[in-house]
N, C-alpha and C positions, 0 to 999 in steps of 0.2 A: 767280801764285796767292798768295792771302793764307792763311796757315796759321791754324789755330784758336788757336795760341799767340799769334801776332801780333794776332789779333782780341781777345785778352784772356781766352780760355777756359783754365781749368786744372782739374785734378782737385781735388775738394773735400778739405779737410783733415779732414773728419768722416765718412769712410767706414770701416766695419768689415766684415771679411770672414770667412766660414766655409765650408769645403768641405762640400757636402751628402754624406750617407752613401752615396748611390748612386754618387758619383764623377763624375757627368755634369755637374753644375752647381756654381757657387759662389754662395752667398747674400751679397749686399752690402746692408748697411743704412746709409743716410745719416742721421746723427743730427740734422743741421740741418733737413733737409727733412721728416723723419719718414716715410721711405719705405724699404721692404725689398722686394727682388726677386731672382729667380734669373737668373744670367748664364752664358752659354755661353763656352767657351774663346775663340772668335773675338771675342766682345764684350769680354772681359777684355783681349785683345790690343789691340783698338782703344782701350780705355781707357788702356792703358799707353803708347801712342804718340799720345795725344790731340793734343798741341801740334804734331805734325807733319802732322796731317790737314788737308785743305782745310776752310776755315771753313764751307763749304756742305755738308759731308758729312752725309748723312741721319741718321747715328747721333747727331750732336750734339744735335739736338732731343730725341730720346728720352732721352739721358743727362741733359740739362738739366732735363727735366720730372721726372725721378726724383731730381734733386739731387746726383748723383754727380760732376757737373762744374758749374762756375759761372763767371761773369765779373765777380765782385765780391769784396770782402774780407769773408768770413763773420765773422771775429772782430770787425771793426769794426762789422758789423751787429748782432752780439750785444751789444756795448757800448752801442750806441744803443738797442736794445730794453730793456736793463737800466735805463737812465736814464728812458726813457719809461714803464716799468712802474710806477715809483714814484708817478706822478701819475694814470696811466690806470686806469679802472675802468668796468665795465658796470653797477655798482650798489654800494650800501653794504653792507658785511659787518660784523655785530656778533656777537661771541662773548660771551654774557652768562652769568655765573655767579650764579644766585640765592642760592647758598650755597657755601662752600668746605668745609663739613662733609661727611662720607661715612659710610655705614653699613658699608663694606667696609674691609679692611686688607690690600691686595694687596702682596706683597713687592717688586714692580718699580715701584710707583707713584712718579712723580717729584714728587708734591705732599706738602706738609706740611699736613695737614688741621686745621681749627680754625675758630673764630669762629662767629657765628650766621648769620642769613639777611638778605637785603637789606632795608633800611628803605624806607619810603614816600618819604622825602626823596631817597634815591639813585635810586629809580625815576623820580621827577620829573626828576632831573638827566639820566637816560638818555634820556627822551623829548625833553628840550630839546636834548641833544647830537645825537640823530638828526635833529631838525629843522634844526639848523645844518648838519649834514653834507649833508642832502638839498638845502638851499637853496644852499650854497656850491658843491656839485658840479654843480648843475642836473640831477641824476639823480632818478628817481622810484621806483627799485626798491630794495627792502631785503631782505637775506637775514640771518636770525638763526639762530645755533647756540646751543642751550642746553647748558651745560657746567657743570662744577663742579670739585671735589666731586661729590656726587650731586645733580643738579638736581631730581629728583623728591622730595627731602626738603622742597622749598619750592614745591609746586604752586600755591599761592595767588599767589606772585610771578609765576610763569610765566603764569598766566591773566590777572591784572590788567595786567601789562606788555604782554602780547601784544595784548590788546584795544586798548590805547592806541596801540601801534605800528601795528597794522593800520589803525586809523582814520586815522592820520597819512598812511599811504601811499594809502589810499582817497581822501583829499582831493585828492591829486595825480594820481589816476587811474593809479597805478603798480601794480607787482606786488610782493606780499609772499609770502615763503615761509620756512619754518623747518625745522630739523632738531634732533635731540637726541642726545647721547651719554650713555647711562645704563647702569648695571649690570644693569637689568632686574628687579631684585628686587621693586620696588614697582609694576611695570607691570601692574596689574590692569585690569579692564574699565573701571572708573570713570576711571582715569588715562589709558587709551587714548582714551576719549571726550573728556576734557579736552584732550588733545593734538590731537585732530582739530578741536576747536573753535578751537584756536590755530593752525590751518593748518600743523601739522607734517607734512611730506611724507616724511621719512626718519628712521630711527632706527638707531643703532649700539649693539649689545650685545656684550660680550666673553664668550667661553667658552674655557676653557683646555684643553679635552679632554672626554672622556667623564666620567661622574660621579665616579669615584674620583680621577682626575687633576685635574679642575677643582676639586674640593673641597680640594685641598692648597694652592692659591694664591689662588683667588677665595673668600676667607673673610670672614665677618662680623667687624666690629670687636668685639673681645672673644672671638672664636672662634665657630665654627659653620659648617655647610655651607650652600651656596646653590644648588647645581645643580637640585635638584627644584623649588624655588620658581620659578626662572627658566624652566625647561622647562614647568612647569605654566602659567605666564602665556602663553608662546608657543603652547601647545597649546589652551588654553581660551578665550583672548580672541579676539575678532574684530577684527583689526588692519587698518585701511584703508590704511596707509602701508607703504612698503618698509622691511624690517628687515635690516640687514647684520649678520651674525654674525662678529665679528672673532675669529680664533683667534690668541692671542698665543703664538707658537711659540718654545719654548726647549728646552734639551737634554733635559729630562725628559718632554716631551710630543710630540716631533717625530714619533714613530711613530704618533700618533693622528690625523694629518692626514686621511687617507682615511676612516677609520672615523667621525670627527666630521663630515666632509662628507656621508657617506652618512646619518648620523643626522639632520643638519639637513634634507637633502632629503626624507627620510621624514617628518619633523615638518612640513615645509611642505605635503606632500601630505595628511597627516592633518588638519591644521588649516585648510587653504585659505588660509593667510597667505603673504605674499610674503617668504619668508626666503631669504637668499643668504649662502653661506659664503665667507669669504676669509681666508687666512693672513697673518700679519704677524710677522716676527722681532722679538724684544724684547731689550733689554739692561738692565743695572742703572742706578742713578741715585745721585747724591750723597745725596739725601734718604733713600733706602732704606738706603744704607750707614750713614748716621748713626744710623738706627734699629736697626742690627744685623741687618737681614734678610739671608738667604742668597742675595743676588742673584748670587753667583759661580756659581750653578747655571744661570744664564740665558746665552743666547748674547751674547757681546760683539760679534760680527759674524757674518754668515752668507753663505757663498759657495755654498750648496747651491741646489737647484732651488726652494727656497722664495723666495729673493730674486729669482732669475731669472724665475720665473713671475710674481711680483708686478710686477716692473718691466716685463716684456714686455707686460703688459696695459695699462700706462700709456703705451706708446710713442706719441709724437706729435711734431709739428714743434718745433724748438728754441724756447725761450722766453727772456724777458728777466729772469725772476725765479723764485725757488724756491717761494715760497708767499705767502700774504696778508700776511705780516710785512713784505714789501717794498712794500706799497701803502699810501698815505696813507689810503685809504678802507676799510681793514680793521683793526678795533680789537677788542681783548679787554678786557672790563670785569669786575672782580671784584665781590664782594658789597658792598665798601665804596665802589665807584665809582672805584677806581684804574684807569687805562688802561695797557694793555700791548700789545706788538706780537706776542705769541706765546702759544699755549695753555700752553706749559711755564713761562710767567712769571706766570700769573694768581695764583699763591699767594705771589708774591714782590714785596711793595710797593716794595722797594728798586730794582727794575727798572722801575718805573712811570715814564712820561714826563709824566703829568698826571692830572687828574681829570675826570670827566664834567661836573662843575659848572663848571669853569673853561676847559677846552680848547676852542678855536675853530679849525676847519680853515681858516677864512678868513685867520687869522694863526697858522699852526701852530707857529712857533718862539717868538714873543713870548708866547704864552699857555701854552706848555709849562712845567711846573714844573721839569722836568729835560730840557733841550734835548738833551744828549748821549744820553739814553736813547731819544730819537726818531731823531736823525740817525745814530747808530751802526748802527741796524737798517737804515735805508734805504740807507746807504752800503755795505752788504754785497751789494747787488744786483749780479749779474754778476761778482762776484769780481775787480773791476778792479784790486785791489791785490795780487793773488796771482799771481806769474809762473808758478808751476807749474800753476795752474788755467788760465791763459790759453793754455798750451801743450798742454793735455790734450785728447785726442780726445773725451772725454765732456762737455766744457763745455756744449754746447747742451742736454744732458739734465739735468745736475745744477746748472748755473750756480753752481758754488762750494759747493753743498751747504747743509745746514741752517744758517740764520743764527744760531740759538741756539747750536749747537755752535761755530760760528766765533767768537762773542763770548765765550762763557763756558766753553768746554771746549777742544776742538781740532777742526780741520776733519775731517769724516768723509767719506771718499771712498766711491764705489760699491763694495760688498763684492767684486764680481767684476771690478773695474777692470782687473786684469792677465790676465783670462781672458775676453775678450769673445766667444769662439766660441760658448759655451753660450747666451749672450743672443741672438746673431744666429740661431742654430738655432731658438730658441724663437719668434723673430719669423717665421722662414721657415715654421714649422709653422702659424702663424696665416694664412698666405697661402692654404693649402688650406681652412681653416675659413671664411674670409671671401670 
């Protein structure tokens, strides 16, 4: 008899366990495969003696399909996926900031706002860059995210540049789509209609709680409340695209999660608009600290059900990269045409690797004004230089964590890294839902 161990089978290094409350089963989540299932005591016993089983034992096929066992080196596979992710893409992704100015002054904002709006010359450079990226990649699809600053302070830039980029993709018979991150203050019906013409399919607006709480942090530059204006826009406008209401959760508004969710659901029902609530823990930033804002009131980390619920909804198979910053085909562009690899860098020209005017993805290094600002980002893919990360059970999920944090701050691990049971139980709860 050839044993499973002799045939190369072994228990995955990326299994997480949690006993179910009823005591009958144990939930096992495999982070590499992206699978969570309930296991009986006999199944767990067979898993514990896997390498002694006959290689033809019927349980092996079931275990392998779920990913709790494998016959290859998962960590080596993740390293390969990380390298491949830098060049692979299904489309071009451009995050465009028509202005870095903002009409809000939120205490946790990571940006230092200023400057005017994007010039016609920079818009020309962006269209030329998009053309080079599409030609070099042999891709036909383009995804644009409008960002800032507050992008709706420059609607003329959004409209003119959108028309040109849409025409560029149409020539190639490709697919164009767009999203926008806005504070929602200027999102009246005329602005909604403009965004619809620009093929915006999704919108993110932040609310920090119900009226009184929201108005303590989401304030106008120079002071002033914003809640009623935002809610009025969401209630009165006919919005044809999805709107995600991000709740920046911090220590002072944590108890308003459920009330705000109910408020958003009611607002969606009243307006007929597609509004969806989701919570996101926030922390302070160097920029906010320098401005003297009281970011110490915000969560530095969050091990509560906020993070657990958020991350459990993102559960999927292991990946080779953390975000678009690890892809050559995902670029951030500020109002002056500087190119960055991260949304958190768009207000920091010193972190730029080149310009929309000069950079050519066909020769990405020789045309970069600062090669290190490009390669340093790409080389954080997969955390290949961090032995602690390489040994961590969470590696397929976080792949080393946020590259911005790794480069300019410190590695930020999953908040509940040392308490995986709550995460596994949240995944197990979704088994019944799905």
